[in-house]
C-alpha positions in Angstrom: 109.8 132.8 48.7 107.7 129.8 46.6 108.4 129.5 42.4 106.9 128.0 40.0 107.7 124.8 39.5 106.5 122.8 36.0 106.5 119.2 34.9 106.0 117.7 38.1 103.4 116.0 39.2 101.5 114.1 42.3 99.5 111.3 40.8 96.8 108.9 42.6 96.3 105.7 41.8 93.7 103.2 42.8 94.3 100.4 45.6 92.9 97.4 45.8 90.3 95.0 48.0 89.3 97.0 51.2 92.6 99.6 51.3 92.5 101.9 48.6 94.7 105.0 48.3 97.8 106.1 46.6 99.5 109.4 47.1 103.0 109.1 45.1 105.1 111.5 43.3 105.9 110.1 39.6 106.9 111.8 36.5 104.5 109.9 34.4 101.2 107.7 35.4 101.9 103.8 36.0 98.4 101.9 36.5 98.6 97.9 36.2 95.7 96.1 35.7 94.3 93.9 39.1 92.0 91.6 39.4 91.3 92.6 42.5 89.8 96.0 43.6 91.3 99.0 41.5 91.0 102.4 41.1 92.9 103.7 37.9 92.9 107.4 38.9 93.4 110.0 36.9 96.9 112.7 37.2 96.5 115.4 39.6 99.2 118.1 39.1 100.1 120.0 41.9 101.2 123.0 39.9 101.3 126.3 42.0 102.6 129.9 41.0 102.5 131.8 44.2 105.1 134.0 45.2 105.6 134.5 49.3 108.0 137.5 51.0 109.8 135.6 54.0 109.7 138.7 57.0 110.2 137.8 60.5 106.3 136.9 60.6 104.8 133.9 59.3 103.4 134.2 55.9 99.9 132.7 54.6 100.0 130.6 51.5 97.0 131.6 49.6 97.8 130.4 46.1 96.3 127.5 44.1 96.0 124.5 44.6 94.6 121.1 42.6 91.9 118.8 43.3 90.0 115.8 42.9 87.2 113.7 43.2 87.2 110.0 42.6 84.8 107.3 42.6 84.7 103.3 42.3 82.4 100.3 42.2 83.7 97.1 42.3 83.3 93.4 42.7 85.9 91.0 44.0 86.6 88.4 42.1 85.3 90.5 39.0 87.0 93.8 38.7 85.9 97.2 38.2 82.2 98.3 37.6 82.5 102.1 37.9 84.8 104.8 38.3 85.2 108.1 37.3 87.4 110.9 38.4 87.3 114.6 38.2 90.2 116.7 38.8 90.8 120.7 38.8 94.0 121.8 38.3 95.4 125.0 39.6 92.1 126.2 41.5 92.1 129.3 43.7 90.2 129.7 46.5 88.5 133.1 45.4 86.2 132.1 42.8 85.2 129.0 44.6 86.0 125.9 42.5 84.2 122.5 43.2 85.1 119.6 42.1 81.6 117.1 42.6 81.0 112.9 41.6 78.1 111.4 42.7 77.9 107.3 41.5 74.5 105.2 42.2 75.2 101.8 42.0 72.4 99.4 39.9 72.4 97.1 42.9 71.7 98.3 46.8 69.7 100.6 48.4 70.5 103.6 50.5 70.1 102.6 54.3 72.8 105.2 56.0 69.6 107.3 57.3 71.5 110.3 55.4 70.8 111.5 52.1 67.8 110.0 52.2 66.4 111.9 48.6 69.0 109.1 47.6 67.4 105.8 47.5 70.4 103.3 45.6 73.4 103.0 47.4 75.8 105.2 46.2 79.6 106.7 46.2 79.8 110.5 46.2 83.2 112.5 46.4 83.6 116.3 47.0 86.2 119.0 46.8 86.2 122.5 46.8 89.4 124.6 46.9 89.3 126.0 50.2 89.8 122.5 51.7 86.0 121.9 52.4 84.7 118.7 51.1 83.1 115.0 52.2 83.4 111.8 51.2 80.4 109.2 51.6 79.6 105.6 50.5 76.4 103.3 51.2 75.7 99.9 50.5 72.8 97.4 51.4 72.2 94.8 49.5 69.3 92.1 49.9 70.5 89.4 47.5 73.8 88.1 45.9 76.2 90.9 45.3 76.9 89.6 41.9 74.6 87.6 39.5 77.6 85.6 38.8 78.6 84.2 42.2 77.0 84.3 45.1 80.4 84.5 47.0 81.7 87.8 45.9 82.3 91.1 47.8 81.2 94.7 46.3 83.2 97.6 47.1 82.0 101.6 47.0 85.0 104.0 47.2 84.4 107.8 47.5 87.8 109.8 47.5 88.6 113.6 48.0 92.2 115.2 46.7 93.7 118.5 47.5 97.6 118.6 46.3 100.1 120.9 45.6 103.7 121.2 45.2 106.3 124.1 45.3 110.3 125.1 45.0 110.8 126.9 48.1 113.9 129.6 48.0 113.4 131.3 51.3 115.3 130.9 54.4 114.6 127.5 57.0 111.0 127.8 57.9 108.2 125.7 59.0 105.0 124.7 56.6 102.6 124.4 58.6 99.2 122.7 57.0 96.0 124.3 59.3 93.4 121.3 58.6 89.5 121.1 59.4 88.8 117.7 59.5 84.9 116.7 59.2 83.0 113.6 61.4 83.6 110.8 60.7 81.4 107.9 61.3 81.3 104.3 59.8 78.5 101.9 60.3 77.5 97.8 59.3 74.0 97.1 58.8 72.6 93.5 59.6 75.2 91.7 61.9 74.2 88.2 62.5 75.1 87.3 66.1 76.0 83.7 65.2 76.8 82.1 61.9 77.2 78.4 61.0 81.2 79.3 59.2 83.3 81.3 58.6 82.5 83.7 55.6 83.4 87.0 53.9 82.5 89.7 56.8 81.5 93.1 56.3 83.7 96.6 56.4 83.2 100.3 56.8 86.2 102.9 56.6 86.5 106.7 56.9 89.7 108.3 56.9 91.8 111.7 56.5 95.1 111.5 55.6 98.3 113.8 54.1 101.0 112.4 52.7 104.3 114.3 52.4 107.5 114.9 50.8 110.2 116.9 51.2 113.2 116.6 47.8 116.5 118.3 49.1 118.3 119.9 46.2 120.6 116.7 46.6 118.1 114.1 45.2 117.0 113.0 49.1 113.9 112.8 50.1 112.3 113.1 54.0 108.6 111.8 54.0 105.7 112.3 56.4 102.4 110.6 56.8 99.7 111.8 59.3 95.9 109.5 59.3 93.3 110.3 61.5 90.2 108.1 61.2 88.2 104.4 61.9 87.6 101.0 60.6 84.6 98.7 61.7 84.7 95.4 60.5 83.3 92.1 61.5 85.0 89.5 63.6 84.5 85.8 64.3 85.3 83.4 66.7 84.5 79.6 67.1 81.8 78.8 69.3 80.9 75.6 70.1 79.5 74.4 66.5 79.4 77.4 64.8 80.8 81.2 64.8 80.4 83.5 66.8 80.3 87.6 65.2 80.4 90.5 66.4 81.3 93.8 65.0 84.7 95.2 65.9 86.1 98.7 65.2 90.0 100.2 65.0 91.0 103.9 64.8 93.4 104.9 62.3 96.1 107.2 63.7 99.6 107.9 63.0 101.4 109.6 64.8 100.7 106.6 67.3 99.6 107.9 69.7 97.9 111.0 68.2 98.8 114.3 70.2 95.2 114.9 70.3 92.8 112.7 71.9 90.1 111.2 69.5 86.6 111.4 70.5 85.1 108.0 69.6 81.0 107.6 70.0 78.8 104.2 69.8 75.5 104.2 69.0 75.2 101.1 71.4 73.3 98.9 68.2 75.0 95.8 67.8 72.9 94.9 64.9 73.5 98.0 63.2 76.4 99.4 64.6 78.0 102.6 64.1 81.2 104.6 64.8 81.2 108.3 64.9 84.6 110.3 66.0 84.2 114.0 66.4 85.7 117.1 63.9 89.0 118.2 65.1 91.1 121.1 63.7 94.8 121.7 64.6 98.1 122.8 62.6 99.9 120.3 61.1 103.6 120.7 61.2 104.6 119.3 57.7 108.2 119.7 58.7 111.3 122.0 57.9 112.1 123.2 54.0 115.4 124.8 53.4 116.0 126.7 50.4 115.6 124.5 47.4 113.3 122.0 48.2 110.5 121.0 46.6 107.3 120.2 48.7 104.8 118.0 48.2 101.7 117.2 50.0 98.5 115.7 49.2 95.4 115.3 51.3 92.9 113.1 51.0 89.6 112.1 52.5 88.2 108.6 51.8 84.9 106.8 52.8 84.9 102.8 51.6 82.9 99.5 52.7 82.3 96.3 51.5 79.6 93.5 51.4 78.7 90.0 50.5 74.9 91.0 50.4 72.3 88.8 51.6 70.5 91.6 53.8 73.7 92.9 55.0 75.5 96.3 54.3 77.5 99.7 55.5 78.2 103.1 55.3 80.8 105.0 55.4 81.4 109.0 55.6 84.2 111.9 56.4 81.9 114.8 56.6 79.1 115.7 53.9 79.5 115.8 50.4 76.5 116.8 49.5 76.0 119.5 51.6 77.1 123.7 51.0 79.7 124.7 52.6 79.9 128.3 55.0 83.2 130.6 54.7 86.2 129.3 54.3 89.7 128.4 55.4 89.2 125.1 55.9 92.4 124.1 54.9 95.3 126.9 54.8 99.3 127.1 54.5 101.2 129.0 56.2 104.9 129.5 56.3 106.5 130.0 59.7 110.5 130.9 60.4 112.4 128.4 62.1 113.0 131.0 65.0 109.0 130.7 65.5 108.3 127.3 64.9 105.3 125.7 66.5 105.2 123.7 70.2 105.7 120.2 69.2 102.4 119.2 70.8 100.8 121.1 67.9 102.2 119.1 65.1 100.7 116.4 64.4 103.2 114.9 61.7 106.1 113.0 62.4 108.8 113.5 59.4 110.5 110.0 58.7 113.5 108.4 56.4 113.3 107.2 52.9 112.1 103.6 55.2 111.0 102.0 58.1 107.0 103.5 58.5 106.6 103.7 54.8 107.7 100.5 53.8 105.3 98.7 56.6 102.5 101.1 55.5 102.8 100.8 52.2 103.2 96.6 52.2 100.0 97.1 54.3 98.2 99.1 52.4 99.4 98.6 48.8 98.6 96.0 46.1 100.8 97.6 43.5 103.1 99.1 45.3 104.4 101.8 42.7 108.1 103.5 42.4 109.2 106.8 43.3 110.6 109.2 40.3 113.8 109.1 42.5 113.7 105.4 42.7 113.0 105.2 46.7 110.2 102.8 47.4 
């Protein structure tokens, strides 16, 4: 069974330049200033009050979840131009609850070909209590990204989050999270084939992630990460007296390789190149939980991009942050007794120990690594 667990929070704090994400368990927020792009996110409590009986068959979670919409605009160097966060705590699927934000920048235009009713550059986030949601950013700048520094880089980030934490006191079981990850799309606008010298490059990134921490009664923890996304960027190669400039892409995946095959398509336009990852729906095995374990997970959709302007820009979308959803069941959690565990091919999350992957991942993604409440890094 699950029991209400007071006082435990899942906090989301901003990350910096080009990589914006943090999902950590803390007992108090610890936000530090930074000269680079940083989002000072609000706390997202992971409180739930659900009682589920465990029989010989699976039990479906139908309780509450915390959700949040987040947007940020920054200049590097220069700092944060705008940030906002809208959390909803203890949201239930019925009645449906929605957290959404739209930020329209005063610099640049929307040239993505999507959300054509919005003319200005924007960042938008949508999270609904049934797991439906999306995130999107779009920015094309004709002049410099900053009036005071023509060499600066401007960034927009949109992020939608769902969090859940509970104390488990049933028999040993697998915690299965069903995900419907929407279409992911990234694009660069105005990629010149050659440049006279090395310069800041445009980037666009869209990804879906699940971060998991199982805290055991003895204080030890088991952590896991799932990631599915795509990143597009410019690659600069010396060529004679100038620089060859081409768009490149990277599929973001963990475990690597994924236990399903990503379907990536290219629009065939080298000047305005874009890539699309097809949507996927599957069951994610968060790991085995034992009596007394505290299970915490965070599901995140992130869209972000950077540009240094002068007729260049980007767009990135995870789903559609403006569309009306039809039906439910986009994010459901099921407790499956260990003797009815899913086949390995349906388990896309590989649980890890304390160090290893998280050390490598946080080192590459975080500007300010934070400490775990139980002392693990």
